[in-house]
Each structure stands twice: as structure tokens, then as C-alpha cells.
C-alpha positions as CSV (number, residue, x, y, z in Angstrom):
1,M,36.4,71.0,16.1
2,V,33.1,69.9,17.6
3,R,30.1,72.3,16.9
4,E,27.5,72.4,19.7
5,V,23.8,72.5,19.0
6,N,20.7,72.0,21.1
7,G,19.1,69.1,19.2
8,L,19.0,67.0,16.1
9,Q,17.1,69.5,13.9
10,E,19.7,72.1,14.4
11,A,22.5,69.6,13.8
12,I,21.0,68.6,10.4
13,R,20.5,72.3,9.5
14,L,24.2,73.1,10.4
15,V,25.7,70.2,8.5
16,L,23.4,70.8,5.5
17,G,24.5,74.4,5.4
18,E,28.1,73.3,5.1
19,L,27.4,70.6,2.5
20,L,25.4,73.0,0.4
21,S,28.3,75.4,0.3
22,V,30.5,72.8,-1.4
23,R,30.9,73.7,-5.0
24,G,30.9,70.8,-7.3
25,P,30.9,67.1,-6.3
26,A,33.8,66.4,-3.9
27,A,33.7,62.7,-4.6
28,R,32.0,60.0,-6.7
29,P,31.7,56.8,-4.7
30,R,30.0,54.1,-6.8
31,G,29.9,56.8,-9.5
32,L,27.4,59.0,-7.5
33,P,28.3,62.7,-7.5
34,T,28.5,63.6,-3.8
35,A,29.3,66.7,-1.7
36,E,30.9,65.7,1.6
37,V,32.4,67.0,4.9
38,L,35.3,65.0,6.1
39,G,35.8,64.5,9.8
40,G,32.6,66.3,10.8
41,A,31.4,66.3,14.4
42,V,28.6,67.8,16.4
43,K,27.6,67.8,20.1
44,I,23.9,67.6,20.8
45,A,23.4,69.2,24.2
46,D,19.9,67.8,24.7
47,P,19.7,64.2,23.2
48,R,15.9,64.2,23.9
49,R,15.6,66.7,21.1
50,R,15.7,63.8,18.6
51,L,12.6,64.5,16.6
52,V,12.8,65.9,13.1
53,L,10.6,68.0,10.8
54,R,11.0,67.5,7.0
55,P,9.4,69.0,3.9
56,P,6.0,67.3,3.1
57,R,7.3,65.8,-0.2
58,R,9.9,63.8,1.7
59,K,8.5,62.9,5.0
60,W,10.3,61.6,8.1
61,S,8.6,58.5,9.5
62,L,8.3,58.7,13.3
63,A,6.9,55.1,13.2
64,F,9.9,53.8,11.3
65,A,12.3,55.6,13.7
66,M,10.5,54.1,16.7
67,A,10.4,50.6,15.1
68,E,14.0,50.6,14.1
69,Y,15.1,51.4,17.7
70,L,12.9,48.6,19.0
71,W,14.3,46.3,16.3
72,Y,17.9,47.1,17.5
73,M,17.0,46.5,21.1
74,R,15.4,43.2,20.2
75,G,18.8,42.1,18.9
76,E,17.5,40.6,15.7
77,N,18.5,40.9,12.0
78,S,15.2,39.9,10.4
79,L,14.4,41.8,7.2
80,K,10.7,41.1,7.6
81,T,10.4,43.2,10.7
82,M,11.8,46.4,9.1
83,A,10.2,45.8,5.7
84,F,6.8,46.1,7.4
85,Y,7.7,49.8,8.0
86,A,9.7,50.4,4.8
87,P,9.4,47.9,1.9
88,G,12.2,49.7,0.1
89,I,14.6,48.3,2.6
90,R,14.4,44.9,0.9
91,Q,16.9,46.1,-1.7
92,F,19.6,46.1,0.9
93,S,19.2,42.4,1.9
94,D,21.6,39.9,0.4
95,D,19.5,36.9,1.0
96,G,15.9,38.2,1.1
97,E,15.6,37.3,4.8
98,T,18.2,39.2,6.8
99,L,20.0,42.6,6.9
100,Y,23.7,42.2,7.2
101,S,24.5,45.3,9.3
102,A,21.7,44.9,11.8
103,Y,23.2,46.8,14.7
104,G,21.2,45.1,17.5
105,H,22.2,41.7,16.2
106,R,25.8,42.8,16.7
107,I,25.3,44.6,20.0
108,F,23.4,41.9,21.8
109,G,25.8,39.1,20.8
110,A,23.7,37.1,18.2
111,S,26.3,37.8,15.5
112,S,28.9,35.1,15.3
113,D,31.6,37.7,14.6
114,I,31.1,39.1,18.1
115,G,29.5,36.3,20.2
116,F,28.8,38.1,23.5
117,D,26.3,40.7,24.8
118,Q,28.2,44.0,24.4
119,W,25.4,45.9,26.1
120,E,25.8,44.1,29.4
121,Q,29.5,44.1,29.1
122,A,29.6,47.9,28.7
123,K,27.2,48.4,31.6
124,R,29.4,46.2,33.7
125,R,32.4,48.3,32.9
126,L,30.6,51.4,34.1
127,V,29.4,49.7,37.3
128,E,32.9,48.5,38.1
129,D,34.7,51.7,37.1
130,P,32.2,54.6,36.6
131,E,34.8,56.8,34.7
132,S,36.0,54.0,32.4
133,R,36.8,54.7,28.8
134,Q,36.2,51.1,27.8
135,A,32.4,51.0,27.7
136,L,32.0,50.4,24.0
137,L,29.6,48.8,21.6
138,H,31.5,47.7,18.5
139,I,29.3,47.7,15.4
140,R,31.8,47.4,12.5
141,V,34.2,44.5,12.8
142,P,37.4,43.8,10.8
143,R,35.7,41.0,8.8
144,D,33.3,43.5,7.3
145,S,36.1,44.7,5.0
146,L,36.1,41.2,3.4
147,V,32.4,40.9,2.9
148,R,30.7,41.9,-0.3
149,T,27.2,43.1,0.8
150,K,24.6,45.6,0.0
151,D,24.4,46.6,3.6
152,Q,27.8,47.5,5.0
153,P,27.5,49.0,8.5
154,C,27.9,52.8,8.5
155,T,28.6,52.9,12.2
156,I,32.0,51.9,13.7
157,A,31.3,52.1,17.4
158,L,29.2,53.6,20.2
159,Q,30.9,54.7,23.4
160,F,29.4,55.4,26.8
161,L,31.2,57.8,29.1
162,Q,30.0,58.6,32.7
163,R,31.1,61.9,34.0
164,S,29.7,63.8,37.0
165,G,26.6,61.6,37.3
166,K,25.7,62.0,33.6
167,L,26.0,59.5,30.8
168,H,27.4,60.8,27.6
169,M,27.6,59.0,24.3
170,V,30.0,59.3,21.3
171,A,29.0,57.7,18.0
172,T,31.8,57.2,15.5
173,M,30.6,56.7,11.9
174,R,32.6,55.8,8.8
175,S,29.9,57.3,6.6
176,N,26.6,59.1,7.1
177,D,24.0,60.3,4.6
178,I,22.7,63.5,6.1
179,V,19.3,63.3,4.4
180,L,18.5,59.6,4.7
181,G,20.7,58.2,7.4
182,T,21.5,60.8,10.1
183,P,18.0,61.5,11.4
184,Y,17.2,57.8,12.0
185,D,20.7,57.0,13.3
186,I,20.7,59.8,15.9
187,F,17.2,59.0,17.0
188,S,18.1,55.4,17.8
189,F,21.5,56.1,19.3
190,T,20.2,58.7,21.6
191,M,17.4,56.4,22.7
192,M,20.1,53.8,23.4
193,Q,22.0,56.4,25.4
194,E,18.9,57.2,27.4
195,Q,18.1,53.5,28.0
196,M,21.6,52.8,29.3
197,A,21.4,55.9,31.6
198,L,18.1,54.6,32.9
199,E,19.5,51.2,33.6
200,L,22.5,52.7,35.4
201,G,20.5,55.3,37.3
202,L,22.3,58.2,35.7
203,E,21.1,61.6,34.3
204,L,21.3,62.0,30.5
205,G,24.4,63.8,29.3
206,S,25.4,65.1,25.9
207,Y,25.5,63.2,22.6
208,Y,28.5,63.4,20.2
209,H,28.2,62.4,16.5
210,Q,31.5,62.2,14.6
211,V,31.6,61.1,10.9
212,G,34.4,60.2,8.5
213,S,32.3,61.2,5.5
214,W,29.2,63.2,6.1
215,H,27.7,63.5,2.7
216,L,24.9,64.8,0.4
217,Y,24.2,63.2,-3.0
218,S,23.6,65.6,-5.9
219,D,20.1,64.4,-6.5
220,Q,19.2,65.3,-2.9
221,R,20.3,69.0,-3.2
222,A,16.9,70.5,-3.9
223,L,15.4,68.7,-0.9
224,A,18.4,69.8,1.2
225,E,17.7,73.4,0.3
226,E,14.1,73.0,1.5
227,M,15.3,71.4,4.7
228,V,17.6,74.2,5.6
229,E,14.7,76.6,5.4
230,L,12.9,74.7,8.2
231,T,13.8,76.9,11.2
232,T,11.3,75.3,13.6
233,S,12.7,72.7,16.0
234,P,10.5,70.1,17.6
235,P,10.4,70.1,21.4
236,P,12.3,67.4,23.3
237,M,10.8,64.0,24.0
238,P,9.8,63.4,27.6
239,R,12.1,61.5,30.0
240,S,12.1,57.8,29.2
241,E,10.7,55.3,31.7
242,P,11.0,51.5,32.4
243,G,9.0,49.3,30.1
244,L,11.2,48.7,27.1
245,A,10.8,44.9,27.1
246,E,7.0,45.3,27.2
247,M,7.1,47.8,24.3
248,I,9.3,45.5,22.2
249,A,6.7,42.7,22.7
250,D,3.8,45.1,21.9
251,E,5.4,46.2,18.7
252,E,5.5,42.6,17.5
253,R,1.9,42.2,18.4
254,I,0.9,45.3,16.5
255,R,2.9,44.1,13.4
256,R,0.9,40.8,13.6
257,G,-2.3,42.9,13.3
258,E,-3.3,43.0,17.0
259,T,-4.5,46.3,18.3
260,V,-2.6,47.1,21.5
261,A,-4.1,49.4,24.2
262,P,-2.0,52.5,24.5
263,G,-2.0,52.5,28.3
264,T,-0.5,55.4,30.1
265,G,3.0,56.8,30.7
266,Y,6.0,57.3,28.5
267,W,5.3,54.4,26.1
268,R,1.6,55.4,25.4
269,D,2.5,57.5,22.4
270,W,4.8,54.9,21.0
271,R,1.9,52.4,21.0
272,L,-0.4,55.1,19.4
273,V,2.0,55.8,16.6
274,L,2.6,52.2,15.8
275,N,-1.1,51.3,16.0
276,C,-1.8,54.1,13.6
277,F,0.9,53.2,11.2
278,A,-0.4,49.6,11.0
279,G,-3.9,50.9,10.3
280,L,-5.2,49.6,13.6
281,A,-6.3,53.0,15.1
282,D,-7.4,56.5,14.0
283,E,-4.9,58.2,11.8
284,T,-4.8,61.4,13.9
285,P,-4.3,60.3,17.4
286,E,-4.1,62.6,20.4
287,L,-0.4,62.7,20.9
288,R,1.6,64.8,23.4
289,A,3.0,68.0,22.0
290,E,6.4,66.5,21.9
291,Y,5.4,64.1,19.1
292,R,2.6,66.0,17.3
293,E,4.5,68.0,14.8
294,A,6.8,65.1,13.8
295,W,3.8,62.8,13.5
296,E,1.8,65.2,11.4
297,M,4.7,65.5,9.0
298,G,4.7,61.7,8.4
299,R,1.2,60.5,9.4
300,R,0.2,59.5,5.8
301,L,2.9,57.0,5.5
302,R,1.7,53.4,5.5
303,K,3.5,50.1,5.3
304,T,3.3,50.3,1.5
305,S,5.4,53.5,1.5
306,P,9.1,53.5,2.7
307,P,10.2,56.5,4.7
308,D,13.0,57.4,2.3
């Protein structure tokens, strides 16, 4: 049964409560004691409520979340891009140059296992048949079961559904780490949902996150208990605006060490956050209220410190 919440913070608190009630490890994948919920699902009524607060000792990096979404939408699989924001991610690369799962690489057709632009195909489906159930982005493919990699994709598929002038999304996960994975996944997926809605001229609908194994590792339990006590939820992000392509280009310029003027409008705060992370601007920028709390929780992170 799907449990409905307003935003991501509440979803995490809900699932953590269930996981913390599990007595003893339910499973030991790779020998790691793990509590898990099987077949868990939540409905997020307001996908713009995608920001997260975390205990200071284990910060959530707003910069990493933003950069990962832009990396997906760039369609690349470069390790270097994401290692700028989280050096620890290098441990998941098989060849020291790429990341195998790289969702955007699969979505936009660069992966030889897919070979076509799934984003445009899904959009075309919804233009031709607004109530189609076939607007899908396949992430995991059958061949993944044969590949020995440090970076197996945790996501199976993302589905867009248009109903009554609103665009809903259903994310289907084979596996999700509630502490390290869920916050970043839902941030990116709901951003994809909002971007597709923008391109189709639709209102933003609900977001559904369904997981085969939603889990909590035993060594994360103390942190999880602190996270459950965080009862404040960040406000929703503002409505997205056109300008994604320009923001993708600006992120690359910032990563090269070039300070980019924030400008105005929706993407202003994205530029501020990424400039600050790269050490190209003041560490405490004037951000809109929507971002301020989340930024303050992670503002001391630098490219020498991974988000998790």
C-alpha cells in the first residue's frame, strides 16, 4: 500500500521509522547486516519539496544533488565530473574514468545497450497519446545481470504518466539505501519530472517511489535515529523555468574554475551554490528561503569532502 506524504523529508522520516522498528538484521547482502523493508512505496504529493535537512555530523550536500542532476541531464558517464563534488565516488568506478550505472548516459542514448534518446521518445509518446502508459525511461537493462561491476544501477525504470493536465512520475527501484541513496535519487528524479512537465506544458503532479529493498545498514543506525528526530521540513523549491541547457554549460565552466555570474530567475541560486562549493564565491551567499536551511546544513563541504 502506498503511504502519502507532503515531501521528501517526511518520506525519509516515515521509512526510517519503519526500518528502525526492525529487530535484528533482516538480511546480510555482501556480509553487511541490514534492516530492510520489502516492496516499500511512498507518494510525494509535492515533488518540489525535494530538499533535505540532516544532522550536522553527516551533512547533505545541496551542491552534489544539483550537480548530479545536471550530470544526468548532460547524458554523460564521466567519473571526473562527479568526483569533483565527491572524491569518494571514485571507489565505484571500474576503470577510473567512468561510472557504469550513469543514468543520464542510459536515458539520452549514449549507452550502447540502449542506443536511442529515451527522453525524446517518452515525450513523443505523451504528445501522441497524452494518457499513454508507455512513456518510460529504462535504466537497468537485462545485460546488467551479467556484468561484474562496482556500480550496478539501483533504479529499474522511471515512468511518466499524464492525467488531468498534470505529469506524474513513478520510480521503480530494485534497491535503495535510505540514508545515502534516497535523498539524492528523489531530488534528481523529481527534477526530471518537473523538467519533462515544463517541456510538455503540464502542471507538476505527484511523485511515486517504489522500492524492492529499502534498507538501512547497521552502522547507520545511530545516524538514522538522529534523522528521525528532525521534525522540520524544508519549504518547497520554486517552480522551475526554462534555461536547463545554459545551466548545464555554466556548471562545466564553474568546475573549470571560472566564476559564473548568478544572474536572475530560477537558476540564480543553482549558480550561487555551485560557485560557493567550488570556492569561487562567498561561503554564505544570499539564497532564497527555499534553499537556505539545506545550504546551511552542507555549506562547509568542499570538493575534498564527499557528501556521504
